[in-house]
N, C-alpha and C positions, 0 to 999 in steps of 0.2 A: 738732564732734565728737559722734557719737551716744552717748547715755547707755545704759549696760548695765542692762537691767531686772532682772537677777538679783542686783543689789547688795542686800545685807542692811544696813540702816541701823544695826543694833545691833552691827555688826562693823567692824573696819578690816582692811586687807589688807597683808600684808608680802611683799616680794620679798627673797629671800636668795640669797647665793652659798654653794653647798654645795662643800666642799672634801674630796676623797676621795684616799686614797693610790691610786696606779695599781693596777688589778687587785684591789682590795679591795671587798667588797660593802658595807662599813659606811662611813657618813659620818664623816670626820675632824672636821669643824667647820662652823660657819655664820658668815656675816657679813651683817648686815642692810644691804641696799643699796636700801631703799625711798625714799631721797631722790632716786633717779633717776626721771625721769618715764616713764610707760608708753610714750609715743611714741618715746623714745630706745631702749627695749628692742625695740619693733616694728622700728625701723631696724636695730638690731644683729642681730636674729635673723630677719630677713626670709627668708633662705634655708632656715630650719628650720621656718617656718610652713607648715602644710599646709592643710587645709580647716577649721580651727578657726574658730569665730565671733568669738573674741577671744583675746588672749594667755592662755596657760595653760588654755584650754578643752580638755579631753580630752587634755592632754599634761602629764606631771608636771614636766618642766623642759627647759630649752634649754642647750646645751653651749657653753662658751667653749673652743674649741680653739686651738692655737697660731696657726693661720692667722688666725682671727677676731681674736685678741689682737693680732697684729702689724698688721693693717689698722686697728685702733682703739686702739692702744697709748697714745697721748697721752691720750685720753678715759679709758680704763680705769685707767691709772696715777693720774690725777688724782682720779677719783671712787671708787675702791675701795682702801682702805688695806691692801693685801696685796701682797706680792711674788709674782708668778706664776712657778712653776717646773714646766714641762711634763714634765720628766724624772721628777719624783717624784709630782706630783699631777694630778688630773683636776678640772675645774671645771664646775659645773652651776648654772644660775640657776633657782631654784624659787619656789614661791608658797604662802602659807598665810593663813588668817584668824586674827585675834586680837581680844581684848577691846579696847574703845575707849580704855583708859587707857595704851596703849603709846606710847612716844616717837616712833618713826619708822614711818610707816604711810601708806597711801593710803586715802582715805575711801570710794572706790568701786572696784568691779571694773574691769578694763580695758574701755574702750569697744569696741563692735563694729567690725570692720574695715570700711573704706569700699570 
C-alpha cells in the first residue's frame, strides 16, 4: 500500500460519522468511527470517489444513503453503534486531524489510490 507523503507525524487523523437532521444545514452530532480501516472506506465509497488522490482529498465527506446502507447493513450495524433512520437523518462520513493524545485515530493520512 503506498504511503501518503502529506501525512503530518505530529497529528492523528479521525474519521467520523456526521449525523444531520434531513434538510437542516447544521450537524446534529458526530460518532468517531476511526476504528474502521481506510481500505474499508475505500470499498464502501468506491462509487463516490472521483479524481481524488486519496480518501477525503478535496472532498469534505462521503454519504451513507439508504441504498449503500442496505448493501452493507451487516457491516455497518456491527461497526457503527448507531441506529440508522433515513426518514429523519442524513449520514456523512467526514475526516479531521487531531492531536496525538486522542483515543481512536489513524496515524497516517489515507494512502494514495492504486
